[in-house]
C-alpha positions as CSV (number, residue, x, y, z in Angstrom):
1,K,0.0,0.0,0.0
2,K,2.9,2.4,0.9
3,K,4.6,1.7,-2.4
4,K,1.4,2.4,-4.4
5,K,0.9,5.7,-2.5
6,K,4.6,6.7,-3.0
7,K,4.3,5.9,-6.8
8,K,1.1,7.9,-7.0
9,N,2.9,10.9,-5.4
10,M,5.8,10.6,-7.7
11,N,3.5,10.5,-10.7
12,F,1.7,13.6,-9.5
13,A,5.0,15.5,-9.0
14,F,6.3,14.4,-12.4
15,S,3.0,15.5,-14.0
16,F,3.1,18.8,-12.2
17,L,6.7,19.5,-13.4
18,V,5.8,18.6,-17.0
19,F,2.7,20.9,-16.8
20,L,4.9,23.7,-15.4
21,F,7.5,23.2,-18.1
22,L,4.9,23.2,-20.9
23,S,3.2,26.3,-19.5
24,M,6.6,28.1,-19.5
25,L,7.2,27.1,-23.1
26,S,3.8,28.2,-24.2
27,N,4.4,31.6,-22.6
28,G,7.5,32.5,-24.5
29,F,10.1,30.6,-22.5
30,S,12.7,28.3,-24.1
31,L,15.7,26.3,-23.0
32,I,17.9,28.7,-25.0
33,P,19.3,31.6,-23.1
34,S,17.9,35.1,-23.7
35,K,17.7,36.2,-27.3
36,V,16.5,39.5,-28.6
37,R,14.3,39.7,-31.7
38,S,13.8,43.1,-33.2
39,S,11.6,44.6,-35.9
40,K,11.0,48.2,-36.9
41,F,8.0,48.5,-34.6
42,Q,8.5,46.1,-31.8
43,T,11.3,44.6,-29.7
44,T,10.7,41.4,-27.8
45,L,12.9,39.3,-25.6
46,K,12.7,35.5,-25.5
47,M,13.5,34.4,-22.0
48,G,15.3,31.1,-21.4
49,L,14.2,28.6,-18.8
50,F,17.4,29.4,-16.8
51,D,16.7,33.1,-16.9
52,F,13.4,32.5,-15.2
53,F,15.1,31.1,-12.2
54,G,18.1,33.5,-12.3
55,P,18.7,36.7,-10.4
56,K,15.8,38.8,-9.4
57,K,17.5,42.2,-9.5
58,S,15.3,45.0,-11.0
59,A,16.0,48.5,-12.0
60,S,14.2,51.6,-13.3
61,A,15.9,53.8,-16.0
62,S,15.4,56.3,-18.7
63,H,17.3,56.5,-22.0
64,I,17.9,58.6,-25.1
65,L,18.4,56.6,-28.3
66,I,20.1,58.1,-31.3
67,K,20.3,56.0,-34.5
68,G,22.9,56.4,-37.2
69,D,26.5,57.2,-37.6
70,R,26.4,60.6,-35.9
71,G,24.6,59.3,-32.8
72,I,27.8,58.9,-30.7
73,E,28.9,62.5,-31.3
74,Q,25.4,63.9,-30.6
75,L,25.1,62.0,-27.4
76,K,28.6,63.0,-26.1
77,S,27.6,66.6,-26.7
78,L,24.2,66.1,-25.0
79,K,25.9,64.3,-22.0
80,T,28.2,67.3,-21.5
81,K,25.2,69.6,-21.5
82,L,23.3,67.3,-19.1
83,S,26.2,67.0,-16.7
84,K,25.8,70.7,-15.9
85,S,22.2,70.3,-15.1
86,K,20.7,71.4,-11.8
87,N,17.6,69.2,-12.2
88,L,19.0,66.1,-14.1
89,S,15.8,64.0,-14.2
90,E,13.7,66.8,-15.6
91,E,16.2,68.0,-18.2
92,F,17.0,64.3,-19.2
93,A,13.3,63.8,-19.8
94,E,13.1,67.0,-21.9
95,A,16.1,65.9,-24.0
96,A,14.7,62.4,-24.5
97,A,11.4,63.9,-25.7
98,Q,13.3,66.1,-28.2
99,Y,16.1,63.8,-29.5
100,S,15.3,60.2,-28.8
101,A,14.3,57.9,-31.6
102,C,12.7,55.4,-29.2
103,P,8.9,55.3,-28.7
104,S,9.7,55.9,-24.9
105,A,10.5,59.5,-25.9
106,R,6.8,60.3,-25.4
107,K,7.4,59.4,-21.7
108,G,10.6,61.3,-21.4
109,G,12.7,58.2,-22.2
110,A,11.3,56.3,-19.2
111,L,11.5,52.6,-19.6
112,G,9.8,51.8,-16.3
113,T,11.0,48.9,-14.1
114,F,12.6,45.8,-15.6
115,K,14.5,42.8,-14.4
116,Q,18.1,41.9,-15.1
117,G,18.3,40.1,-18.4
118,Q,15.4,41.8,-20.1
119,M,17.5,44.3,-21.9
120,V,20.3,43.8,-24.5
121,P,23.6,42.8,-22.7
122,A,25.4,46.2,-23.2
123,F,22.4,48.1,-21.8
124,D,21.9,45.6,-19.0
125,K,25.5,45.7,-17.9
126,V,25.4,49.5,-17.4
127,V,22.0,49.6,-15.6
128,F,22.9,46.8,-13.2
129,S,26.5,47.8,-12.3
130,D,27.0,51.5,-12.7
131,A,26.1,54.4,-10.4
132,I,22.5,55.5,-9.9
133,G,21.5,59.1,-10.7
134,V,24.3,59.7,-13.2
135,V,24.1,59.9,-17.0
136,H,26.0,57.0,-18.6
137,G,27.1,56.5,-22.2
138,P,27.1,56.6,-25.0
139,V,26.3,52.8,-24.9
140,I,26.3,51.1,-28.2
141,T,23.6,48.4,-28.9
142,P,22.1,46.9,-32.0
143,F,19.4,49.6,-31.8
144,G,21.8,52.5,-31.8
145,A,23.7,54.7,-29.3
146,H,22.1,55.4,-25.9
147,L,22.5,57.8,-22.9
148,I,21.2,56.0,-19.8
149,L,20.0,57.6,-16.6
150,I,19.6,54.9,-13.9
151,E,16.8,56.0,-11.5
152,S,16.7,53.1,-9.0
153,R,17.9,49.5,-8.6
154,S,16.9,46.7,-6.1
155,E,17.9,43.1,-5.4
């Protein structure tokens, strides 16, 4: 009787794990580590199974995206101007609204809160390791050149 009950519990546990795994796959998870797919109108991130159980750090940041060959020079000039700012958050948001090629420009470049691994690696590295409340960049990604203002970060 004990063997039968133990086997029944193991079957339930196995079934539950299979259900969990299949649910994760159907919701955009894969066994492949994070990959970014981009199109003109939308960027999505495919999370890997191991990313789901990885670090739970989160951050909030804003950015200014400039596309093209002259982006780096433009951003260096803009960063110098912003470094003299008395109200950095407000002036960064105004600059994002004016110069950024990202749809987030409508929100002053605000990206909201996101978890580590959700952004492209170069962007992620800056947001999760550099100083908060400072303008960083230019940071080069497949999307273009960015200035990044990290607003907050938590474990």
